[in-house]
C-alpha positions as a printed NumPy array, in Angstrom:
array([[-266.776,  101.463,   86.941],
       [-265.124,  100.551,   83.415],
       [-261.261,  100.842,   83.331],
       [-261.446,  102.788,   80.202],
       [-263.758,  105.461,   81.732],
       [-262.075,  105.54 ,   84.827],
       [-258.596,  106.182,   83.173],
       [-260.314,  108.641,   80.801],
       [-261.581,  110.366,   83.923],
       [-258.428,  110.79 ,   85.463],
       [-257.212,  112.603,   82.389],
       [-259.873,  115.361,   82.704],
       [-259.175,  118.91 ,   84.408],
       [-259.141,  118.316,   88.259],
       [-262.114,  120.348,   88.974],
       [-264.322,  117.822,   86.454],
       [-262.486,  114.88 ,   88.162],
       [-263.296,  115.806,   91.473],
       [-266.838,  116.821,   90.904],
       [-267.565,  113.707,   89.038],
       [-265.888,  111.419,   91.859],
       [-267.679,  113.222,   94.475],
       [-270.882,  112.624,   93.056],
       [-270.318,  108.796,   92.512],
       [-268.488,  108.322,   95.856],
       [-271.143,  110.157,   97.858],
       [-273.452,  107.685,   96.391],
       [-271.192,  104.803,   97.478],
       [-270.744,  106.371,  100.918],
       [-274.62 ,  106.613,  101.247],
       [-274.91 ,  102.954,  100.139],
       [-272.176,  102.014,  102.96 ],
       [-274.168,  104.086,  105.542],
       [-277.325,  102.052,  104.609],
       [-275.2  ,   98.837,  104.752],
       [-273.954,   99.906,  108.416],
       [-277.759,  100.073,  109.262],
       [-278.268,   96.802,  107.699],
       [-275.511,   95.225,  109.862],
       [-277.22 ,   96.248,  113.039],
       [-280.446,   94.716,  111.516],
       [-279.203,   91.684,  110.033],
       [-275.528,   91.045,  111.25 ],
       [-274.508,   90.94 ,  107.589],
       [-272.077,   93.083,  106.356],
       [-272.548,   94.574,  102.659],
       [-270.045,   93.788,   99.918],
       [-269.377,   96.484,   97.598],
       [-269.125,   95.752,   93.766],
       [-266.016,   96.573,   91.701],
       [-267.734,   99.927,   90.402],
       [-268.289,  101.192,   93.773],
       [-264.954,  100.377,   95.095],
       [-263.532,  102.053,   92.061],
       [-265.288,  105.03 ,   92.208],
       [-264.185,  105.601,   95.702],
       [-260.688,  104.91 ,   94.758],
       [-260.657,  107.845,   92.013],
       [-262.023,  109.875,   94.925],
       [-259.342,  108.788,   97.208],
       [-256.713,  109.14 ,   94.532],
       [-257.669,  112.941,   93.807],
       [-258.606,  114.039,   97.29 ],
       [-256.867,  111.617,  100.047],
       [-260.043,  111.504,  101.92 ],
       [-259.369,  109.658,  104.923],
       [-262.836,  108.095,  105.045],
       [-262.237,  106.564,  101.391],
       [-258.737,  105.563,  102.204],
       [-260.091,  103.629,  105.486],
       [-262.769,  102.163,  103.406],
       [-260.228,  100.612,  100.428],
       [-258.059,   99.582,  103.285],
       [-260.482,   97.4  ,  105.115],
       [-261.925,   95.912,  101.824],
       [-258.229,   95.155,  100.942],
       [-257.548,   93.59 ,  104.21 ],
       [-260.581,   91.343,  103.068],
       [-258.841,   90.058,  100.092],
       [-260.817,   92.062,   97.269],
       [-258.442,   92.668,   94.388],
       [-260.114,   95.864,   93.16 ],
       [-259.542,   97.383,   96.599],
       [-256.019,   96.114,   96.748],
       [-255.245,   97.453,   93.373],
       [-256.941,  100.981,   94.265],
       [-255.49 ,  101.079,   97.494],
       [-251.761,  100.537,   95.783],
       [-252.692,  103.09 ,   93.292],
       [-253.651,  105.606,   96.184],
       [-250.543,  104.69 ,   98.214],
       [-248.348,  105.176,   95.111],
       [-249.74 ,  108.559,   94.129],
       [-249.09 ,  109.745,   97.65 ],
       [-245.435,  108.84 ,   97.439],
       [-244.88 ,  108.262,  101.089],
       [-244.544,  104.527,  101.014],
       [-243.901,  102.859,   97.992],
       [-243.23 ,   99.598,   99.479],
       [-246.902,   99.131,  100.689],
       [-248.125,  100.079,   97.497],
       [-246.152,   97.522,   95.761],
       [-247.383,   95.06 ,   98.096],
       [-250.909,   95.614,   97.613],
       [-250.723,   95.861,   93.995],
       [-248.615,   92.433,   94.09 ],
       [-251.584,   90.96 ,   96.111],
       [-254.156,   92.222,   93.436],
       [-252.011,   91.078,   90.58 ],
       [-251.788,   87.463,   91.838],
       [-255.222,   87.469,   92.262],
       [-255.582,   87.993,   88.657],
       [-256.219,   91.87 ,   88.574],
       [-255.002,   92.859,   85.051],
       [-254.58 ,   96.589,   85.742],
       [-252.664,   96.003,   88.686],
       [-250.507,   93.389,   86.54 ],
       [-249.94 ,   96.22 ,   84.162],
       [-249.289,   99.126,   86.624],
       [-246.445,   96.597,   88.044],
       [-245.131,   95.996,   84.673],
       [-244.763,   99.538,   84.038],
       [-242.909,  100.246,   87.353],
       [-240.577,   97.373,   86.402],
       [-240.199,   98.881,   82.955],
       [-240.037,  102.378,   83.577],
       [-238.107,  101.913,   87.222],
       [-241.085,  103.454,   88.966],
       [-242.644,  103.469,   92.79 ],
       [-238.828,  102.699,   94.036],
       [-238.186,   99.701,   91.805],
       [-235.197,   99.213,   89.692],
       [-235.61 ,   98.657,   86.119],
       [-236.293,   95.003,   85.543],
       [-237.134,   93.899,   82.021],
       [-237.788,   90.263,   82.907],
       [-240.178,   91.304,   85.746],
       [-241.864,   93.643,   83.387],
       [-242.197,   90.987,   80.524],
       [-243.779,   88.809,   83.203],
       [-246.464,   91.023,   84.372],
       [-247.246,   92.305,   80.907],
       [-247.739,   88.916,   79.669],
       [-250.289,   88.417,   82.727],
       [-252.171,   91.477,   81.592],
       [-252.376,   90.742,   78.103],
       [-253.666,   87.192,   78.757],
       [-256.431,   88.977,   80.479],
       [-257.33 ,   91.256,   77.41 ],
       [-255.14 ,   94.373,   78.372],
       [-254.137,   95.961,   75.032],
       [-251.69 ,   98.227,   76.413],
       [-249.92 ,   95.327,   77.841],
       [-249.744,   93.616,   74.523],
       [-248.739,   96.801,   72.816],
       [-245.43 ,   96.955,   75.352],
       [-244.788,   93.384,   74.592],
       [-244.591,   93.957,   71.014],
       [-242.243,   96.875,   71.554],
       [-240.055,   94.665,   73.829],
       [-239.869,   91.973,   71.478],
       [-238.959,   94.442,   68.579],
       [-236.179,   96.041,   70.353],
       [-234.869,   93.025,   72.431],
       [-235.791,   94.257,   75.914],
       [-235.664,   91.628,   78.1  ],
       [-236.12 ,   89.005,   75.573],
       [-234.049,   87.995,   72.607],
       [-235.266,   90.246,   69.618],
       [-237.796,   88.58 ,   67.86 ],
       [-240.067,   90.588,   64.953],
       [-242.619,   87.693,   64.531],
       [-243.355,   87.657,   68.202],
       [-243.62 ,   91.368,   67.979],
       [-245.986,   91.039,   65.246],
       [-247.873,   88.419,   67.257],
       [-248.41 ,   91.182,   70.075],
       [-249.241,   93.87 ,   67.682],
       [-252.127,   91.515,   66.322],
       [-253.106,   91.03 ,   69.737],
       [-253.467,   94.559,   70.683],
       [-254.92 ,   95.776,   67.19 ],
       [-257.569,   92.908,   67.584],
       [-258.635,   94.486,   70.819],
       [-258.829,   97.971,   69.39 ],
       [-255.529,   99.577,   70.049],
       [-255.18 ,  102.264,   67.129],
       [-251.373,  102.939,   67.678],
       [-250.924,   98.84 ,   67.475],
       [-252.878,   98.936,   64.215],
       [-250.642,  101.621,   62.758],
       [-247.403,   99.61 ,   63.653],
       [-248.864,   96.563,   62.396],
       [-249.642,   98.37 ,   59.109],
       [-245.845,   99.021,   58.945],
       [-245.055,   95.615,   59.631],
       [-246.964,   94.322,   56.505],
       [-245.889,   97.019,   54.306],
       [-242.255,   96.467,   55.313],
       [-242.391,   92.92 ,   55.636],
       [-240.855,   92.826,   59.104],
       [-241.685,   89.514,   61.055],
       [-244.511,   88.954,   58.775],
       [-245.082,   88.283,   55.053],
       [-245.097,   91.695,   53.263],
       [-248.727,   92.245,   52.216],
       [-249.721,   95.632,   50.743],
       [-253.554,   94.771,   51.067],
       [-253.246,   93.925,   54.953],
       [-250.804,   97.041,   55.089],
       [-253.51 ,   99.399,   53.702],
       [-256.604,   97.849,   55.748],
       [-254.729,   98.097,   59.067],
       [-253.727,  101.838,   58.195],
       [-257.226,  102.621,   57.285],
       [-258.708,  100.903,   60.668],
       [-256.033,  102.803,   62.804],
       [-257.246,  106.062,   60.962],
       [-260.713,  105.1  ,   61.778],
       [-259.801,  104.837,   65.336],
       [-258.554,  108.408,   65.262],
       [-254.945,  107.61 ,   65.412],
       [-253.332,  111.046,   64.116],
       [-250.308,  109.712,   62.468],
       [-252.392,  107.111,   60.828],
       [-254.737,  109.814,   59.488],
       [-251.899,  111.69 ,   58.318],
       [-250.153,  108.658,   56.611],
       [-253.712,  107.861,   54.874],
       [-253.84 ,  111.473,   53.53 ],
       [-250.43 ,  111.207,   51.842],
       [-251.638,  107.754,   50.255],
       [-254.567,  109.625,   48.859],
       [-252.867,  112.856,   47.967],
       [-249.839,  111.366,   46.191],
       [-247.501,  112.767,   48.782],
       [-243.918,  111.455,   49.206],
       [-243.334,  107.819,   48.276],
       [-247.237,  107.401,   47.479],
       [-249.556,  107.822,   44.471],
       [-252.981,  109.206,   44.873],
       [-255.498,  111.672,   43.258],
       [-258.132,  112.374,   45.839],
       [-256.589,  115.403,   47.063],
       [-259.474,  116.968,   48.715],
       [-260.29 ,  113.957,   50.959],
       [-256.428,  114.312,   51.679],
       [-256.658,  117.691,   52.869],
       [-259.583,  116.945,   54.942],
       [-257.599,  113.868,   56.493],
       [-254.576,  116.08 ,   57.181],
       [-256.702,  118.627,   59.045],
       [-258.581,  116.156,   60.905],
       [-255.1  ,  114.559,   62.099],
       [-253.905,  117.921,   62.99 ],
       [-256.835,  118.617,   65.244],
       [-256.461,  115.318,   66.68 ],
       [-252.974,  115.813,   67.747],
       [-254.392,  119.272,   69.431],
       [-257.323,  118.045,   71.287],
       [-256.345,  114.365,   71.988],
       [-252.551,  114.843,   72.431],
       [-252.54 ,  113.04 ,   75.808],
       [-253.944,  109.975,   74.446],
       [-250.633,  109.056,   72.362],
       [-247.931,  109.305,   75.127]])
C-alpha cells in the first residue's frame, strides 16, 4: 500500500476507513488462511508483502482487532520492518504501552523504514509517545527519513535550520531542505521557497524563481500560494497586476481549498 494512500485513508471518516480497510484486510486474512493450508502441504510459510502488512496495520489501528495485532506481532518478531512500524503505530495509538511502541518503531527505523524514522522524529520534536522533547534526536531521524525521500522530513529540517532548533540557525541550510522538499512535491515547501527567493533569505534574491515556485505551489493546490498568486494578478497589496478576473477565480479557489482540504495543511 502506498504510504500517501495509507495516510490519506486515515484522514477519511471512520466509516469509510473501516469499510475500506475491512475489505482489504479480509483479502489479506484470506491469503493468510490459504497460506496456512500451503504450510500443511509444503511446510513453507507465506511471506506477506508490504501492502498486505500495511493493510492489516490500518485495520488494527482503527479496530484493535486481536487477529490483526497478533499477525503484526508475529511478523515484527520475524524482523520485518514494515510490520515493526505498523505494530509500533498500533501500540502508540492504544496509548497503553508507549515504551513497546517506541521499541518496535526504533527497530523499523534502524532497518531503514523512512516512515518509522519520521514518526520517531515527530515524537522527539513534539514530545509525544512518552518521550521528552529532544531536538538532536528529532534532527537525526528527520535526516534519515529525508535521505529516503520523505518530503515531510525535509520540510521539518528546513524549519529547524531556519529557527535554530537543535542546530545553529542556518538560512542557507534551510533553503537547501526547502529545495529538497519542493523537488519531492511538497506544496508548502514550494511556497516558502518562493518567499526565500523573493526576500533573498538564505539564497540570492531571484524574482523569477520566486514567481516560478509560487506558481508551482499554487498548481499543487496550496491555498496560501493560490491566494498570494491572486494578489499578484489583481494588483493587491504590494503587487502590480491587471488580470482581475483570473485573480478573483484564484481567490475563490483558495477559499474552497481551505474549506475542503484544511486538514492537509496542519
